[in-house]
C-alpha positions as a printed NumPy array, in Angstrom:
array([[292.874, 180.851,  26.55 ],
       [292.931, 184.521,  27.513],
       [290.499, 185.263,  24.678],
       [288.087, 182.622,  26.004],
       [288.208, 184.136,  29.492],
       [287.461, 187.603,  28.116],
       [284.544, 186.162,  26.065],
       [283.065, 184.499,  29.157],
       [283.474, 187.741,  31.135],
       [281.356, 189.495,  28.489],
       [278.609, 186.865,  28.869],
       [278.739, 186.921,  32.674],
       [279.704, 190.452,  33.788],
       [281.878, 190.71 ,  36.884],
       [283.118, 193.548,  39.02 ],
       [286.339, 195.243,  37.859],
       [288.391, 193.543,  40.59 ],
       [286.951, 190.162,  39.664],
       [287.812, 190.741,  36.039],
       [291.418, 191.432,  36.895],
       [291.588, 188.361,  39.11 ],
       [290.025, 186.163,  36.425],
       [292.23 , 187.314,  33.579],
       [295.407, 187.779,  35.634],
       [296.196, 184.774,  37.841],
       [299.699, 186.016,  38.692],
       [300.328, 189.035,  40.908],
       [301.875, 192.292,  39.84 ],
       [305.254, 192.747,  41.505],
       [306.537, 196.152,  42.646],
       [310.027, 196.037,  44.138],
       [311.391, 199.253,  45.643],
       [315.059, 199.372,  46.592],
       [316.113, 202.423,  48.599],
       [319.805, 203.357,  48.641],
       [321.945, 203.643,  51.816],
       [319.003, 203.634,  54.232],
       [319.507, 202.006,  57.607],
       [317.507, 199.404,  59.508],
       [316.851, 201.952,  62.238],
       [315.548, 204.667,  59.91 ],
       [311.954, 203.341,  59.897],
       [309.828, 203.465,  63.041],
       [308.284, 200.089,  62.27 ],
       [311.756, 198.587,  62.817],
       [313.005, 200.927,  65.522],
       [310.572, 202.19 ,  68.143],
       [313.091, 204.874,  69.114],
       [313.426, 206.14 ,  65.523],
       [313.327, 209.924,  65.505],
       [312.253, 210.151,  61.845],
       [308.548, 210.149,  61.042],
       [307.809, 207.405,  58.484],
       [304.005, 206.979,  58.614],
       [303.551, 205.4  ,  55.189],
       [306.281, 202.799,  55.601],
       [304.974, 202.089,  59.09 ],
       [301.492, 201.563,  57.666],
       [302.932, 199.307,  54.978],
       [304.377, 197.123,  57.758],
       [300.985, 197.021,  59.497],
       [299.25 , 195.986,  56.268],
       [301.927, 193.488,  55.229],
       [304.731, 191.332,  56.617],
       [307.818, 192.762,  58.303],
       [311.088, 190.803,  58.213],
       [313.469, 191.538,  61.086],
       [316.372, 189.396,  59.81 ],
       [316.576, 190.382,  56.13 ],
       [319.925, 190.995,  54.45 ],
       [321.388, 192.596,  51.396],
       [323.944, 190.222,  49.815],
       [326.582, 192.946,  50.026],
       [327.13 , 196.06 ,  52.083],
       [327.481, 198.277,  48.985],
       [325.46 , 199.184,  45.884],
       [326.496, 197.313,  42.734],
       [326.907, 193.799,  44.14 ],
       [323.531, 193.953,  45.856],
       [321.831, 194.968,  42.609],
       [323.51 , 192.186,  40.668],
       [322.474, 189.566,  43.217],
       [318.924, 190.89 ,  43.547],
       [318.231, 190.541,  39.824],
       [320.163, 187.318,  39.14 ],
       [319.706, 185.365,  42.371],
       [323.465, 184.849,  42.376],
       [326.021, 186.352,  44.74 ],
       [327.973, 189.04 ,  42.919],
       [331.338, 187.72 ,  44.104],
       [330.71 , 184.876,  41.66 ],
       [330.855, 187.479,  38.869],
       [333.957, 189.415,  37.824],
       [333.234, 191.95 ,  40.582],
       [334.92 , 190.643,  43.733],
       [335.008, 193.908,  45.668],
       [333.968, 197.546,  45.432],
       [331.395, 198.974,  43.023],
       [331.127, 199.978,  39.384],
       [331.211, 203.591,  38.217],
       [329.175, 205.584,  35.714],
       [331.197, 204.339,  32.736],
       [331.722, 200.693,  33.72 ],
       [330.881, 197.957,  31.226],
       [327.741, 195.873,  31.758],
       [328.109, 193.34 ,  34.558],
       [325.147, 191.037,  33.855],
       [325.729, 188.915,  30.715],
       [322.904, 188.934,  28.201],
       [322.401, 185.191,  28.561],
       [321.96 , 185.163,  32.323],
       [318.427, 184.758,  33.676],
       [317.175, 187.68 ,  35.731],
       [313.931, 188.259,  37.598],
       [312.886, 190.519,  34.736],
       [313.71 , 188.104,  31.907],
       [311.975, 185.194,  33.635],
       [308.813, 187.16 ,  34.327],
       [308.909, 188.686,  30.853],
       [309.059, 185.197,  29.339],
       [305.86 , 184.356,  31.22 ],
       [303.671, 187.248,  30.173],
       [304.793, 190.064,  32.451],
       [305.367, 193.603,  31.277],
       [308.671, 194.57 ,  32.936],
       [310.075, 197.996,  33.761],
       [313.19 , 199.372,  35.404],
       [313.14 , 202.938,  36.695],
       [315.955, 204.488,  38.719],
       [319.599, 203.966,  39.552],
       [321.047, 201.076,  37.518],
       [324.667, 200.884,  38.743],
       [325.251, 197.586,  36.954],
       [327.151, 198.979,  34.011],
       [326.102, 199.526,  30.429],
       [328.17 , 200.087,  27.31 ],
       [328.561, 203.681,  26.195],
       [329.614, 204.544,  22.661],
       [332.662, 206.69 ,  21.893],
       [333.42 , 209.655,  19.712],
       [335.362, 208.921,  16.556],
       [339.003, 208.34 ,  17.429],
       [338.319, 208.04 ,  21.148],
       [337.831, 204.668,  22.803],
       [339.619, 204.941,  26.124],
       [337.922, 204.384,  29.433],
       [339.305, 205.626,  32.707],
       [338.188, 204.494,  36.132],
       [335.092, 206.677,  36.065],
       [336.019, 208.646,  39.165],
       [337.452, 211.646,  37.29 ],
       [335.747, 214.138,  34.994],
       [338.373, 213.565,  32.301],
       [337.285, 209.91 ,  32.015],
       [334.111, 210.991,  30.216],
       [335.594, 213.18 ,  27.498],
       [335.345, 210.501,  24.777],
       [331.725, 209.472,  25.397],
       [329.334, 210.059,  22.509],
       [325.955, 210.818,  24.044],
       [324.286, 210.971,  20.625],
       [324.71 , 207.25 ,  20.001],
       [322.596, 204.442,  21.397],
       [323.861, 202.921,  24.629],
       [324.336, 199.158,  24.377],
       [323.789, 196.309,  26.835],
       [321.273, 198.222,  28.923],
       [318.476, 196.907,  31.194],
       [316.509, 196.27 ,  28.009],
       [318.989, 193.49 ,  27.182],
       [318.512, 191.603,  30.456],
       [314.735, 191.314,  30.527],
       [313.171, 194.766,  30.838],
       [310.602, 195.955,  28.284],
       [311.104, 199.501,  29.465],
       [314.009, 201.206,  31.19 ],
       [314.627, 204.743,  32.376],
       [317.397, 205.834,  34.68 ],
       [320.984, 206.891,  35.171],
       [324.16 , 204.836,  35.073],
       [325.611, 204.943,  38.589],
       [324.99 , 206.626,  41.904],
       [323.688, 210.181,  41.863],
       [327.155, 211.434,  42.826],
       [328.754, 209.626,  39.841],
       [328.964, 211.24 ,  36.4  ],
       [327.658, 211.321,  33.76 ],
       [324.442, 212.943,  34.897],
       [322.096, 212.034,  32.065],
       [318.924, 209.983,  31.834],
       [318.948, 207.003,  29.477],
       [315.576, 205.733,  28.257],
       [315.548, 202.444,  26.362],
       [319.153, 202.937,  25.331],
       [318.887, 206.581,  24.301],
       [320.14 , 209.62 ,  26.201],
       [317.02 , 211.726,  26.735],
       [318.788, 215.081,  26.598],
       [322.374, 215.85 ,  25.658],
       [324.653, 217.387,  28.282],
       [324.643, 221.175,  28.093],
       [326.834, 221.907,  31.11 ],
       [329.272, 220.495,  33.64 ],
       [328.097, 220.508,  37.247],
       [329.674, 219.797,  40.634],
       [328.642, 220.292,  44.259],
       [330.89 , 220.31 ,  47.314],
       [328.364, 220.766,  50.127],
       [328.548, 218.61 ,  53.252],
       [325.368, 216.706,  52.345],
       [324.756, 217.816,  48.776],
       [328.086, 216.898,  47.14 ],
       [328.467, 215.179,  43.79 ],
       [331.464, 214.681,  41.535],
       [332.148, 216.983,  38.602],
       [330.558, 215.733,  35.411],
       [328.584, 216.238,  32.211],
       [324.941, 217.019,  32.991],
       [321.972, 216.618,  30.673],
       [319.752, 219.578,  29.884],
       [316.789, 217.769,  31.525],
       [318.752, 216.517,  34.557],
       [318.139, 218.249,  37.881],
       [319.801, 216.441,  40.796],
       [317.183, 217.72 ,  43.229],
       [314.325, 216.344,  41.128],
       [315.746, 212.89 ,  40.332],
       [314.032, 210.99 ,  43.162],
       [310.622, 212.679,  42.656],
       [310.991, 212.135,  38.906],
       [311.497, 208.399,  39.348],
       [308.439, 208.164,  41.591],
       [306.313, 210.166,  39.149],
       [307.307, 207.901,  36.278],
       [306.642, 204.802,  38.377],
       [303.153, 206.072,  39.156],
       [302.549, 206.687,  35.436],
       [303.765, 203.168,  34.63 ],
       [301.412, 201.619,  37.189],
       [298.458, 203.659,  35.968],
       [299.116, 202.556,  32.385],
       [299.68 , 198.883,  33.166],
       [296.674, 198.649,  35.481],
       [294.474, 199.133,  32.411],
       [295.879, 196.029,  30.713],
       [295.051, 192.372,  31.424],
       [298.69 , 191.315,  31.847],
       [300.656, 191.406,  35.105],
       [303.63 , 193.729,  35.463],
       [306.961, 193.846,  37.28 ],
       [308.294, 197.236,  38.327],
       [311.811, 197.49 ,  39.722],
       [312.137, 200.977,  41.2  ],
       [315.751, 201.472,  42.263],
       [315.95 , 204.723,  44.167],
       [319.188, 206.744,  44.207],
       [318.256, 208.001,  47.672],
       [318.924, 208.714,  50.491],
       [322.462, 208.059,  49.117],
       [324.571, 211.157,  48.46 ],
       [323.887, 213.744,  47.27 ],
       [321.352, 214.148,  50.075],
       [318.789, 216.409,  48.422],
       [315.445, 216.876,  50.136],
       [313.343, 219.291,  48.132],
       [312.421, 222.669,  49.636],
       [309.157, 221.324,  51.047],
       [311.074, 218.87 ,  53.229],
       [314.067, 220.937,  54.33 ],
       [314.05 , 221.03 ,  58.122],
       [310.899, 218.908,  58.343],
       [312.536, 216.164,  60.435],
       [314.117, 218.632,  62.877],
       [317.201, 216.4  ,  62.669],
       [319.243, 216.98 ,  59.502],
       [318.91 , 216.815,  55.685],
       [319.383, 213.021,  55.668],
       [316.322, 212.565,  57.876],
       [314.451, 215.12 ,  55.753],
       [315.269, 213.071,  52.651],
       [313.831, 209.923,  54.237],
       [310.612, 211.777,  54.941],
       [310.426, 212.733,  51.256],
       [310.846, 209.068,  50.297],
       [308.199, 207.993,  52.797],
       [305.653, 210.444,  51.373],
       [306.277, 209.193,  47.848],
       [305.852, 205.59 ,  49.032],
       [302.457, 206.708,  50.273],
       [301.643, 208.211,  46.876],
       [302.656, 204.992,  45.127],
       [300.494, 202.924,  47.477],
       [297.571, 205.277,  46.886],
       [297.944, 204.816,  43.129],
       [297.846, 201.035,  43.44 ],
       [294.697, 201.218,  45.56 ],
       [293.08 , 203.769,  43.249],
       [293.711, 201.548,  40.229],
       [291.943, 198.618,  41.902],
       [294.963, 196.303,  41.765],
       [296.022, 196.31 ,  45.417],
       [294.66 , 192.862,  46.208],
       [296.819, 191.068,  43.659],
       [300.002, 193.16 ,  43.841],
       [303.096, 191.989,  45.7  ],
       [304.657, 195.217,  46.973],
       [308.142, 195.01 ,  48.495],
       [310.168, 197.766,  50.099],
       [313.76 , 197.25 ,  51.202],
       [317.199, 198.864,  50.992],
       [320.439, 197.936,  49.255],
       [322.662, 198.064,  52.371],
       [323.034, 199.928,  55.649],
       [323.174, 203.661,  56.196],
       [326.223, 205.578,  54.993],
       [328.368, 207.666,  57.356],
       [327.53 , 210.574,  55.039],
       [324.281, 210.798,  57.017],
       [326.374, 212.188,  59.902],
       [326.115, 209.488,  62.563],
       [327.625, 211.695,  65.269],
       [324.995, 214.393,  64.835],
       [322.124, 211.916,  64.599],
       [323.416, 210.035,  67.644],
       [323.51 , 213.268,  69.648],
       [319.831, 213.725,  68.766],
       [318.934, 210.193,  69.834],
       [318.606, 208.65 ,  66.365],
       [320.547, 205.502,  65.414],
       [320.383, 204.533,  61.707],
       [321.918, 201.1  ,  62.376],
       [319.591, 200.482,  65.349],
       [321.395, 198.147,  67.799],
       [323.689, 196.703,  65.156],
       [327.413, 197.311,  64.761],
       [328.808, 199.164,  61.764],
       [327.207, 200.725,  58.699],
       [327.377, 200.734,  54.916],
       [330.47 , 198.983,  53.477],
       [331.009, 196.852,  56.611],
       [330.817, 193.11 ,  57.14 ],
       [329.076, 193.78 ,  60.454],
       [325.266, 193.64 ,  60.684],
       [324.911, 197.39 ,  60.256],
       [326.336, 196.968,  56.771],
       [323.825, 194.449,  55.443],
       [320.888, 193.87 ,  57.813],
       [318.132, 195.893,  56.187],
       [314.442, 196.703,  56.584],
       [312.223, 194.503,  54.418],
       [308.438, 194.77 ,  54.103],
       [306.208, 192.702,  51.814],
       [302.518, 193.358,  51.227],
       [300.238, 191.189,  49.104],
       [296.652, 191.185,  50.406],
       [295.678, 188.118,  48.381],
       [298.355, 185.985,  50.053],
       [299.962, 187.731,  53.04 ],
       [298.172, 188.139,  56.343],
       [298.581, 191.718,  57.614],
       [300.645, 192.638,  60.631],
       [302.882, 189.552,  60.623],
       [306.455, 189.815,  61.888],
       [308.853, 187.196,  60.526],
       [312.226, 186.361,  62.056],
       [313.144, 184.177,  59.073],
       [316.619, 184.877,  57.681],
       [316.184, 186.045,  54.084],
       [318.368, 187.687,  51.45 ],
       [317.768, 189.887,  48.404],
       [318.998, 187.013,  46.237],
       [315.739, 185.24 ,  47.077],
       [313.549, 187.323,  44.766],
       [314.217, 185.18 ,  41.682],
       [313.274, 181.854,  43.279],
       [310.278, 183.442,  44.992],
       [308.907, 184.831,  41.734],
       [309.642, 181.515,  40.014],
       [307.52 , 179.648,  42.558],
       [304.744, 182.218,  42.277],
       [304.462, 181.601,  38.521],
       [305.168, 177.845,  38.807],
       [308.541, 177.899,  37.054],
       [311.312, 175.452,  37.914],
       [314.738, 177.109,  37.782],
       [317.526, 175.393,  35.895],
       [320.802, 174.55 ,  37.631],
       [322.486, 177.609,  36.082],
       [319.78 , 180.019,  37.269],
       [319.481, 181.617,  40.695],
       [322.319, 179.642,  42.23 ],
       [321.929, 181.449,  45.565],
       [318.184, 182.078,  45.514],
       [315.682, 180.467,  47.909],
       [311.933, 180.954,  47.597],
       [310.397, 182.762,  50.553],
       [306.852, 182.207,  49.248],
       [306.026, 179.708,  52.041],
       [306.984, 182.363,  54.602],
       [304.917, 185.024,  52.838],
       [301.917, 182.697,  52.907],
       [302.398, 182.045,  56.617],
       [303.081, 178.326,  56.315],
       [304.65 , 176.596,  59.307],
       [308.124, 175.345,  58.397],
       [310.138, 172.55 ,  59.978],
       [313.449, 174.027,  58.852],
       [314.748, 177.48 ,  57.901],
       [314.272, 178.504,  54.26 ],
       [318.008, 179.152,  53.8  ],
       [320.704, 176.692,  54.865],
       [323.088, 179.617,  55.356],
       [323.677, 183.143,  54.055],
       [326.932, 184.653,  52.795],
       [327.72 , 188.302,  53.487],
       [330.281, 190.411,  51.627],
       [331.895, 193.77 ,  52.395],
       [333.246, 196.527,  50.173],
       [336.824, 195.209,  50.312],
       [335.744, 191.667,  49.429],
       [335.76 , 190.216,  52.948],
       [333.381, 187.346,  53.632],
       [331.126, 186.271,  56.463],
       [328.766, 183.324,  56.67 ],
       [325.646, 183.117,  58.824],
       [323.918, 179.895,  59.826],
       [321.254, 180.039,  62.491],
       [322.477, 182.224,  65.327],
       [326.148, 181.869,  64.368],
       [328.042, 184.302,  62.182],
       [331.659, 183.744,  61.18 ],
       [333.558, 186.746,  59.804],
       [336.716, 185.948,  57.874],
       [338.637, 189.136,  58.552],
       [339.943, 190.815,  61.72 ],
       [337.93 , 194.065,  61.504],
       [335.047, 195.68 ,  59.645],
       [336.147, 194.872,  56.102],
       [334.753, 198.314,  55.351],
       [334.654, 201.873,  56.645],
       [334.142, 201.571,  60.386],
       [336.87 , 200.906,  62.951],
       [338.877, 198.709,  62.726],
       [339.261, 199.514,  59.029],
       [341.166, 197.066,  56.816],
       [343.492, 199.853,  55.621],
       [344.602, 200.673,  59.174],
       [347.348, 198.235,  60.289],
       [347.53 , 199.716,  63.769],
       [343.818, 199.229,  64.418],
       [344.066, 195.578,  63.317],
       [347.254, 194.806,  65.206],
       [346.775, 191.965,  67.682],
       [343.292, 191.086,  66.461],
       [342.52 , 187.451,  65.572],
       [342.104, 186.781,  61.875],
       [338.479, 185.658,  62.24 ],
       [335.467, 186.678,  64.307],
       [332.628, 184.489,  65.575],
       [329.443, 185.903,  67.053],
       [326.212, 184.463,  68.405],
       [323.719, 187.005,  67.086],
       [320.883, 185.829,  69.287],
       [322.812, 186.657,  72.428],
       [324.996, 189.384,  70.946],
       [323.289, 191.288,  68.086],
       [325.832, 194.092,  68.483],
       [328.731, 191.736,  67.655],
       [330.746, 192.713,  70.73 ],
       [332.04 , 189.375,  72.043],
       [334.25 , 187.327,  69.705],
       [333.685, 183.649,  70.587],
       [336.27 , 182.351,  68.143],
       [338.469, 180.611,  70.734],
       [335.652, 178.899,  72.6  ],
       [333.833, 177.342,  69.639],
       [336.405, 175.855,  67.228],
       [333.882, 173.265,  66.025],
       [331.465, 175.988,  64.884],
       [334.289, 177.865,  63.179],
       [335.373, 174.78 ,  61.261],
       [331.824, 173.874,  60.22 ],
       [331.135, 177.364,  58.89 ],
       [334.493, 177.594,  57.101],
       [333.825, 174.248,  55.436],
       [330.342, 175.301,  54.365],
       [331.58 , 178.588,  52.889],
       [334.359, 176.764,  51.046],
       [331.747, 174.346,  49.661],
       [329.566, 177.226,  48.481],
       [332.512, 178.822,  46.701],
       [333.86 , 175.654,  45.099],
       [330.438, 174.4  ,  43.936],
       [329.413, 177.76 ,  42.474],
       [326.121, 177.71 ,  44.351],
       [324.586, 177.664,  47.836],
       [321.298, 176.048,  46.81 ],
       [320.826, 172.346,  45.992],
       [321.721, 171.461,  42.416],
       [324.495, 170.684,  40.001],
       [327.789, 172.499,  40.596],
       [328.346, 175.656,  38.548],
       [331.407, 177.723,  37.688],
       [332.26 , 181.085,  39.196],
       [333.38 , 183.74 ,  36.73 ],
       [337.097, 184.184,  36.092],
       [338.962, 187.075,  37.658],
       [342.388, 188.618,  37.596],
       [344.036, 188.066,  40.97 ],
       [342.854, 186.072,  43.95 ],
       [339.8  , 185.61 ,  46.106],
       [339.883, 187.409,  49.415],
       [341.194, 185.03 ,  52.112],
       [341.925, 182.378,  49.465],
       [343.883, 180.546,  52.131],
       [340.785, 178.882,  53.589],
       [340.539, 176.719,  50.508],
       [344.062, 175.289,  50.88 ]])
């Protein structure tokens, strides 16, 4: 069929854009996931934002801005798992916390991902950036022990000369280039299609307030300060190459920034007049502009779905006290930050631009989640998901197209904190199943005194109380019971979307707050 279309194009010449549209009915998809960047760090979402973000602001003007978008978790790894699989990560073996730089692969080879589905339907797929979903390193002869990955000694037995197994290439990506964990987690080497690009030639460590990273093996071609620019440069090269082909592409650009180490290059140091964290965001914003320029220059802007979002809220490493004193609030009006069950932990900026389908300048209040990418892409390419695919993924395509809906896209959304605490949101109501933050802000779960006397649950009406200040638990027992029952149903049935019940993955130990299911 494609050959026939090309033959007809030769007989009846069209403009370059028309040729692309004729040969390529499906859109390119570019998905950019920033790391530890808050809702309030973009002026399009926070009119009082003190950081200049002109390119992201323009992206919001040209596309659709979602004001009630959520990461499925308030930390890195679980969000990435859910984004690619359309399944909450607490259904996997990872029930709390994150993986490290030497963790085993979390996504099974047989599980459908956004990349594998699109790849099966003619897309060229690429991952560039921070993976943080585990892959399987090889070991030196006689050494096969893995530590936790938090200590330098845990990496002594890794054999960087051997091919890495169970990488992004094994879960749907034609091309992959990136590093294993966060940029403060060793080992500091690039892996391209399963091969370390340059063997470690030194051990590095940094202990600066903003610039710190853990001690670890560092590849000869690995410069911490250049990692974010490097990923953008390679993404631009990928787009330029793929734009010359008739097939659509999917690019998943997972930035390691502005997560620690906070490393604005020399050009950006002091540019924000706030602190290095704000400088780093300005670097990211400029590169977003460069990426957008490339897409326009290649003549593929019209039929490219371009999404920018973040993996969770801002980290306290940004120095909230200093930023607050300067009038900047990374979490905007929301309570908490990265790691927390509160809105500041998982309500994130989300912008989608697709000129062929999305009207510019639209603001949507629809509740959406990163898990929704799989079902959305499936609807775009007319694929029906099986019962064991995308168990927590809802298509937001009708919202992107501006269709009027009788009911919300999602029945409810489950939130998850770093310590494994749950919350469930339905409409304006949010039920939190722990007494405090479930994360790093006060009251912390590891502080008995701070939690003393607090009720075990929290109930907030986010329409009236977006800052989650007034716990309405005692006055709305019917709402509490309904939300508890719905969350229990989602857990027991292995899905939150309609379909046949599925199994959650086995774990050692118990679910957090297992008592609700008694």
